[in-house]
CHARMM-style PDB file with segment names, atoms N, HN, CA, C and O in Angstrom:
ATOM      1  N   MET     1      67.336  33.380 142.845  1.00  0.00      PROA
ATOM      2  CA  MET     1      68.388  34.380 142.629  1.00  0.00      PROA
ATOM      3  C   MET     1      69.413  34.303 143.762  1.00  0.00      PROA
ATOM      4  O   MET     1      69.054  34.264 144.939  1.00  0.00      PROA
ATOM      5  N   TYR     2      70.678  34.283 143.390  1.00  0.00      PROA
ATOM      6  HN  TYR     2      70.970  34.315 142.434  1.00  0.00      PROA
ATOM      7  CA  TYR     2      71.766  34.210 144.365  1.00  0.00      PROA
ATOM      8  C   TYR     2      72.004  35.591 144.979  1.00  0.00      PROA
ATOM      9  O   TYR     2      72.155  36.583 144.266  1.00  0.00      PROA
ATOM     10  N   PHE     3      72.035  35.638 146.308  1.00  0.00      PROA
ATOM     11  HN  PHE     3      71.912  34.832 146.887  1.00  0.00      PROA
ATOM     12  CA  PHE     3      72.280  36.891 147.029  1.00  0.00      PROA
ATOM     13  C   PHE     3      73.779  37.064 147.210  1.00  0.00      PROA
ATOM     14  O   PHE     3      74.417  36.290 147.924  1.00  0.00      PROA
ATOM     15  N   ASP     4      74.335  38.067 146.572  1.00  0.00      PROA
ATOM     16  HN  ASP     4      73.817  38.696 145.992  1.00  0.00      PROA
ATOM     17  CA  ASP     4      75.778  38.311 146.625  1.00  0.00      PROA
ATOM     18  C   ASP     4      76.132  39.117 147.873  1.00  0.00      PROA
ATOM     19  O   ASP     4      76.014  40.342 147.894  1.00  0.00      PROA
ATOM     20  N   TRP     5      76.567  38.405 148.910  1.00  0.00      PROA
ATOM     21  HN  TRP     5      76.663  37.410 148.893  1.00  0.00      PROA
ATOM     22  CA  TRP     5      76.871  39.032 150.201  1.00  0.00      PROA
ATOM     23  C   TRP     5      78.007  40.043 150.107  1.00  0.00      PROA
ATOM     24  O   TRP     5      77.960  41.092 150.750  1.00  0.00      PROA
ATOM     25  N   ILE     6      79.024  39.735 149.314  1.00  0.00      PROA
ATOM     26  HN  ILE     6      79.062  38.883 148.792  1.00  0.00      PROA
ATOM     27  CA  ILE     6      80.200  40.618 149.205  1.00  0.00      PROA
ATOM     28  C   ILE     6      79.793  41.971 148.609  1.00  0.00      PROA
ATOM     29  O   ILE     6      80.112  43.023 149.162  1.00  0.00      PROA
ATOM     30  N   THR     7      79.093  41.928 147.486  1.00  0.00      PROA
ATOM     31  HN  THR     7      78.834  41.073 147.036  1.00  0.00      PROA
ATOM     32  CA  THR     7      78.671  43.164 146.817  1.00  0.00      PROA
ATOM     33  C   THR     7      77.760  43.987 147.717  1.00  0.00      PROA
ATOM     34  O   THR     7      77.937  45.200 147.834  1.00  0.00      PROA
ATOM     35  N   TRP     8      76.789  43.344 148.354  1.00  0.00      PROA
ATOM     36  HN  TRP     8      76.645  42.359 148.259  1.00  0.00      PROA
ATOM     37  CA  TRP     8      75.830  44.052 149.205  1.00  0.00      PROA
ATOM     38  C   TRP     8      76.483  44.620 150.455  1.00  0.00      PROA
ATOM     39  O   TRP     8      76.130  45.715 150.894  1.00  0.00      PROA
ATOM     40  N   SER     9      77.437  43.888 151.037  1.00  0.00      PROA
ATOM     41  HN  SER     9      77.724  42.999 150.681  1.00  0.00      PROA
ATOM     42  CA  SER     9      78.117  44.396 152.234  1.00  0.00      PROA
ATOM     43  C   SER     9      78.988  45.607 151.891  1.00  0.00      PROA
ATOM     44  O   SER     9      79.030  46.574 152.652  1.00  0.00      PROA
ATOM     45  N   ILE    10      79.680  45.561 150.752  1.00  0.00      PROA
ATOM     46  HN  ILE    10      79.645  44.776 150.133  1.00  0.00      PROA
ATOM     47  CA  ILE    10      80.486  46.699 150.301  1.00  0.00      PROA
ATOM     48  C   ILE    10      79.584  47.900 150.039  1.00  0.00      PROA
ATOM     49  O   ILE    10      79.907  49.019 150.440  1.00  0.00      PROA
ATOM     50  N   TRP    11      78.466  47.677 149.374  1.00  0.00      PROA
ATOM     51  HN  TRP    11      78.203  46.769 149.049  1.00  0.00      PROA
ATOM     52  CA  TRP    11      77.510  48.743 149.065  1.00  0.00      PROA
ATOM     53  C   TRP    11      76.940  49.350 150.343  1.00  0.00      PROA
ATOM     54  O   TRP    11      76.778  50.566 150.445  1.00  0.00      PROA
ATOM     55  N   LEU    12      76.640  48.502 151.307  1.00  0.00      PROA
ATOM     56  HN  LEU    12      76.772  47.514 151.225  1.00  0.00      PROA
ATOM     57  CA  LEU    12      76.088  48.947 152.584  1.00  0.00      PROA
ATOM     58  C   LEU    12      77.104  49.788 153.357  1.00  0.00      PROA
ATOM     59  O   LEU    12      76.762  50.842 153.895  1.00  0.00      PROA
ATOM     60  N   VAL    13      78.340  49.324 153.410  1.00  0.00      PROA
ATOM     61  HN  VAL    13      78.617  48.468 152.973  1.00  0.00      PROA
ATOM     62  CA  VAL    13      79.405  50.077 154.087  1.00  0.00      PROA
ATOM     63  C   VAL    13      79.583  51.445 153.419  1.00  0.00      PROA
ATOM     64  O   VAL    13      79.707  52.461 154.103  1.00  0.00      PROA
ATOM     65  N   GLY    14      79.593  51.466 152.104  1.00  0.00      PROA
ATOM     66  HN  GLY    14      79.492  50.641 151.548  1.00  0.00      PROA
ATOM     67  CA  GLY    14      79.700  52.718 151.360  1.00  0.00      PROA
ATOM     68  C   GLY    14      78.549  53.664 151.664  1.00  0.00      PROA
ATOM     69  O   GLY    14      78.747  54.871 151.802  1.00  0.00      PROA
ATOM     70  N   PHE    15      77.349  53.111 151.769  1.00  0.00      PROA
ATOM     71  HN  PHE    15      77.188  52.131 151.658  1.00  0.00      PROA
ATOM     72  CA  PHE    15      76.152  53.897 152.063  1.00  0.00      PROA
ATOM     73  C   PHE    15      76.217  54.489 153.475  1.00  0.00      PROA
ATOM     74  O   PHE    15      75.847  55.644 153.684  1.00  0.00      PROA
ATOM     75  N   ILE    16      76.685  53.696 154.437  1.00  0.00      PROA
ATOM     76  HN  ILE    16      76.985  52.757 154.267  1.00  0.00      PROA
ATOM     77  CA  ILE    16      76.838  54.164 155.826  1.00  0.00      PROA
ATOM     78  C   ILE    16      77.873  55.294 155.884  1.00  0.00      PROA
ATOM     79  O   ILE    16      77.656  56.300 156.559  1.00  0.00      PROA
ATOM     80  N   ILE    17      78.993  55.126 155.179  1.00  0.00      PROA
ATOM     81  HN  ILE    17      79.170  54.308 154.632  1.00  0.00      PROA
ATOM     82  CA  ILE    17      80.028  56.161 155.128  1.00  0.00      PROA
ATOM     83  C   ILE    17      79.459  57.441 154.529  1.00  0.00      PROA
ATOM     84  O   ILE    17      79.747  58.534 155.016  1.00  0.00      PROA
ATOM     85  N   LEU    18      78.657  57.317 153.481  1.00  0.00      PROA
ATOM     86  HN  LEU    18      78.423  56.429 153.085  1.00  0.00      PROA
ATOM     87  CA  LEU    18      78.026  58.471 152.836  1.00  0.00      PROA
ATOM     88  C   LEU    18      77.115  59.214 153.806  1.00  0.00      PROA
ATOM     89  O   LEU    18      77.145  60.443 153.870  1.00  0.00      PROA
ATOM     90  N   ILE    19      76.304  58.475 154.563  1.00  0.00      PROA
ATOM     91  HN  ILE    19      76.279  57.476 154.512  1.00  0.00      PROA
ATOM     92  CA  ILE    19      75.398  59.082 155.548  1.00  0.00      PROA
ATOM     93  C   ILE    19      76.197  59.820 156.626  1.00  0.00      PROA
ATOM     94  O   ILE    19      75.868  60.953 156.980  1.00  0.00      PROA
ATOM     95  N   ILE    20      77.247  59.177 157.147  1.00  0.00      PROA
ATOM     96  HN  ILE    20      77.515  58.258 156.860  1.00  0.00      PROA
ATOM     97  CA  ILE    20      78.102  59.805 158.163  1.00  0.00      PROA
ATOM     98  C   ILE    20      78.768  61.057 157.587  1.00  0.00      PROA
ATOM     99  O   ILE    20      78.863  62.083 158.261  1.00  0.00      PROA
ATOM    100  N   TRP    21      79.223  60.965 156.346  1.00  0.00      PROA
ATOM    101  HN  TRP    21      79.146  60.131 155.798  1.00  0.00      PROA
ATOM    102  CA  TRP    21      79.909  62.063 155.654  1.00  0.00      PROA
ATOM    103  C   TRP    21      78.983  63.259 155.476  1.00  0.00      PROA
ATOM    104  O   TRP    21      79.452  64.397 155.424  1.00  0.00      PROA
ATOM    105  N   ILE    22      77.675  63.023 155.380  1.00  0.00      PROA
ATOM    106  HN  ILE    22      77.295  62.099 155.421  1.00  0.00      PROA
ATOM    107  CA  ILE    22      76.693  64.106 155.260  1.00  0.00      PROA
ATOM    108  C   ILE    22      76.299  64.630 156.645  1.00  0.00      PROA
ATOM    109  O   ILE    22      76.213  65.842 156.841  1.00  0.00      PROA
ATOM    110  N   LEU    23      76.062  63.739 157.597  1.00  0.00      PROA
ATOM    111  HN  LEU    23      76.133  62.754 157.438  1.00  0.00      PROA
ATOM    112  CA  LEU    23      75.542  64.137 158.903  1.00  0.00      PROA
ATOM    113  C   LEU    23      76.567  64.860 159.777  1.00  0.00      PROA
ATOM    114  O   LEU    23      76.230  65.854 160.421  1.00  0.00      PROA
ATOM    115  N   VAL    24      77.801  64.382 159.811  1.00  0.00      PROA
ATOM    116  HN  VAL    24      78.074  63.575 159.289  1.00  0.00      PROA
ATOM    117  CA  VAL    24      78.813  64.969 160.696  1.00  0.00      PROA
ATOM    118  C   VAL    24      79.091  66.440 160.345  1.00  0.00      PROA
ATOM    119  O   VAL    24      79.045  67.276 161.248  1.00  0.00      PROA
ATOM    120  N   PRO    25      79.374  66.799 159.089  1.00  0.00      PROA
ATOM    121  CA  PRO    25      79.570  68.214 158.773  1.00  0.00      PROA
ATOM    122  C   PRO    25      78.316  69.055 159.016  1.00  0.00      PROA
ATOM    123  O   PRO    25      78.423  70.222 159.395  1.00  0.00      PROA
ATOM    124  N   ALA    26      77.137  68.482 158.805  1.00  0.00      PROA
ATOM    125  HN  ALA    26      77.050  67.535 158.497  1.00  0.00      PROA
ATOM    126  CA  ALA    26      75.882  69.205 159.056  1.00  0.00      PROA
ATOM    127  C   ALA    26      75.766  69.551 160.540  1.00  0.00      PROA
ATOM    128  O   ALA    26      75.354  70.656 160.894  1.00  0.00      PROA
ATOM    129  N   ARG    27      76.129  68.610 161.399  1.00  0.00      PROA
ATOM    130  HN  ARG    27      76.463  67.712 161.111  1.00  0.00      PROA
ATOM    131  CA  ARG    27      76.096  68.827 162.843  1.00  0.00      PROA
ATOM    132  C   ARG    27      77.101  69.908 163.247  1.00  0.00      PROA
ATOM    133  O   ARG    27      76.787  70.779 164.059  1.00  0.00      PROA
ATOM    134  N   GLU    28      78.309  69.849 162.680  1.00  0.00      PROA
ATOM    135  HN  GLU    28      78.564  69.142 162.021  1.00  0.00      PROA
ATOM    136  CA  GLU    28      79.340  70.846 162.955  1.00  0.00      PROA
ATOM    137  C   GLU    28      78.875  72.232 162.502  1.00  0.00      PROA
ATOM    138  O   GLU    28      79.105  73.226 163.191  1.00  0.00      PROA
ATOM    139  N   PHE    29      78.217  72.291 161.337  1.00  0.00      PROA
ATOM    140  HN  PHE    29      78.030  71.484 160.777  1.00  0.00      PROA
ATOM    141  CA  PHE    29      77.726  73.550 160.791  1.00  0.00      PROA
ATOM    142  C   PHE    29      76.665  74.158 161.711  1.00  0.00      PROA
ATOM    143  O   PHE    29      76.642  75.371 161.918  1.00  0.00      PROA
ATOM    144  N   LYS    30      75.780  73.306 162.265  1.00  0.00      PROA
ATOM    145  HN  LYS    30      75.798  72.321 162.097  1.00  0.00      PROA
ATOM    146  CA  LYS    30      74.753  73.774 163.214  1.00  0.00      PROA
ATOM    147  C   LYS    30      75.401  74.401 164.440  1.00  0.00      PROA
ATOM    148  O   LYS    30      74.991  75.472 164.887  1.00  0.00      PROA
ATOM    149  N   LYS    31      76.413  73.733 164.981  1.00  0.00      PROA
ATOM    150  HN  LYS    31      76.746  72.863 164.618  1.00  0.00      PROA
ATOM    151  CA  LYS    31      77.128  74.248 166.147  1.00  0.00      PROA
ATOM    152  C   LYS    31      77.753  75.604 165.828  1.00  0.00      PROA
ATOM    153  O   LYS    31      77.688  76.534 166.632  1.00  0.00      PROA
ATOM    154  N   LEU    32      78.359  75.703 164.645  1.00  0.00      PROA
ATOM    155  HN  LEU    32      78.412  74.948 163.992  1.00  0.00      PROA
ATOM    156  CA  LEU    32      79.015  76.928 164.218  1.00  0.00      PROA
ATOM    157  C   LEU    32      78.008  78.063 164.109  1.00  0.00      PROA
ATOM    158  O   LEU    32      78.289  79.181 164.540  1.00  0.00      PROA
ATOM    159  N   VAL    33      76.835  77.788 163.538  1.00  0.00      PROA
ATOM    160  HN  VAL    33      76.607  76.879 163.188  1.00  0.00      PROA
ATOM    161  CA  VAL    33      75.776  78.788 163.374  1.00  0.00      PROA
ATOM    162  C   VAL    33      75.277  79.260 164.743  1.00  0.00      PROA
ATOM    163  O   VAL    33      75.074  80.454 164.959  1.00  0.00      PROA
ATOM    164  N   GLN    34      75.081  78.311 165.663  1.00  0.00      PROA
ATOM    165  HN  GLN    34      75.246  77.340 165.488  1.00  0.00      PROA
ATOM    166  CA  GLN    34      74.621  78.662 167.010  1.00  0.00      PROA
ATOM    167  C   GLN    34      75.659  79.542 167.727  1.00  0.00      PROA
ATOM    168  O   GLN    34      75.305  80.501 168.413  1.00  0.00      PROA
ATOM    169  N   LYS    35      76.915  79.206 167.561  1.00  0.00      PROA
ATOM    170  HN  LYS    35      77.203  78.427 167.004  1.00  0.00      PROA
ATOM    171  CA  LYS    35      78.006  79.980 168.159  1.00  0.00      PROA
ATOM    172  C   LYS    35      78.019  81.406 167.599  1.00  0.00      PROA
ATOM    173  O   LYS    35      78.142  82.377 168.344  1.00  0.00      PROA
ATOM    174  N   ARG    36      77.889  81.512 166.277  1.00  0.00      PROA
ATOM    175  HN  ARG    36      77.788  80.723 165.671  1.00  0.00      PROA
ATOM    176  CA  ARG    36      77.868  82.817 165.611  1.00  0.00      PROA
ATOM    177  C   ARG    36      76.684  83.658 166.092  1.00  0.00      PROA
ATOM    178  O   ARG    36      76.831  84.853 166.347  1.00  0.00      PROA
ATOM    179  N   ARG    37      75.509  83.030 166.216  1.00  0.00      PROA
ATOM    180  HN  ARG    37      75.390  82.058 166.008  1.00  0.00      PROA
ATOM    181  CA  ARG    37      74.309  83.737 166.676  1.00  0.00      PROA
ATOM    182  C   ARG    37      74.496  84.248 168.094  1.00  0.00      PROA
ATOM    183  O   ARG    37      74.110  85.376 168.400  1.00  0.00      PROA
ATOM    184  N   ALA    38      75.087  83.429 168.968  1.00  0.00      PROA
ATOM    185  HN  ALA    38      75.400  82.512 168.720  1.00  0.00      PROA
ATOM    186  CA  ALA    38      75.329  83.821 170.360  1.00  0.00      PROA
ATOM    187  C   ALA    38      76.297  85.007 170.412  1.00  0.00      PROA
ATOM    188  O   ALA    38      76.080  85.955 171.166  1.00  0.00      PROA
ATOM    189  N   GLU    39      77.353  84.953 169.617  1.00  0.00      PROA
ATOM    190  HN  GLU    39      77.529  84.183 169.003  1.00  0.00      PROA
ATOM    191  CA  GLU    39      78.331  86.043 169.556  1.00  0.00      PROA
ATOM    192  C   GLU    39      77.684  87.312 169.008  1.00  0.00      PROA
ATOM    193  O   GLU    39      77.957  88.415 169.481  1.00  0.00      PROA
ATOM    194  N   HSD    40      76.836  87.143 168.019  1.00  0.00      PROA
ATOM    195  HN  HSD    40      76.614  86.247 167.635  1.00  0.00      PROA
ATOM    196  CA  HSD    40      76.151  88.273 167.389  1.00  0.00      PROA
ATOM    197  C   HSD    40      75.227  88.970 168.390  1.00  0.00      PROA
ATOM    198  O   HSD    40      75.165  90.199 168.432  1.00  0.00      PROA
ATOM    199  N   LYS    41      74.515  88.183 169.190  1.00  0.00      PROA
ATOM    200  HN  LYS    41      74.566  87.185 169.156  1.00  0.00      PROA
ATOM    201  CA  LYS    41      73.616  88.741 170.210  1.00  0.00      PROA
ATOM    202  C   LYS    41      74.414  89.511 171.269  1.00  0.00      PROA
ATOM    203  O   LYS    41      74.004  90.585 171.707  1.00  0.00      PROA
ATOM    204  N   LEU    42      75.562  88.944 171.676  1.00  0.00      PROA
ATOM    205  HN  LEU    42      75.896  88.071 171.320  1.00  0.00      PROA
ATOM    206  CA  LEU    42      76.391  89.593 172.687  1.00  0.00      PROA
ATOM    207  C   LEU    42      76.961  90.906 172.176  1.00  0.00      PROA
ATOM    208  O   LEU    42      77.044  91.873 172.933  1.00  0.00      PROA
ATOM    209  N   ASN    43      77.349  90.962 170.927  1.00  0.00      PROA
ATOM    210  HN  ASN    43      77.281  90.177 170.311  1.00  0.00      PROA
ATOM    211  CA  ASN    43      77.941  92.163 170.334  1.00  0.00      PROA
ATOM    212  C   ASN    43      76.913  93.283 170.162  1.00  0.00      PROA
ATOM    213  O   ASN    43      77.264  94.459 170.260  1.00  0.00      PROA
ATOM    214  N   ASN    44      75.663  92.938 169.909  1.00  0.00      PROA
ATOM    215  HN  ASN    44      75.378  91.982 169.829  1.00  0.00      PROA
ATOM    216  CA  ASN    44      74.631  93.948 169.688  1.00  0.00      PROA
ATOM    217  C   ASN    44      74.174  94.619 170.967  1.00  0.00      PROA
ATOM    218  O   ASN    44      73.763  95.779 170.932  1.00  0.00      PROA
ATOM    219  N   HSD    45      74.234  93.929 172.094  1.00  0.00      PROA
ATOM    220  HN  HSD    45      74.568  92.987 172.123  1.00  0.00      PROA
ATOM    221  CA  HSD    45      73.719  94.507 173.346  1.00  0.00      PROA
ATOM    222  C   HSD    45      74.820  95.183 174.145  1.00  0.00      PROA
ATOM    223  OT1 HSD    45      74.560  95.720 175.222  1.00  0.00      PROA
TER     224      HSD     45
END
């Protein structure tokens, strides 16, 4: 079976972009939640 380097490299790049597209906003969301929790604690005391 012939290994199609072009198709696999495009698919791999797309997959990496998808992973980054999921991880980066998740990381930002975590930071936002931590910030909100810290502000919430300060406001209550």
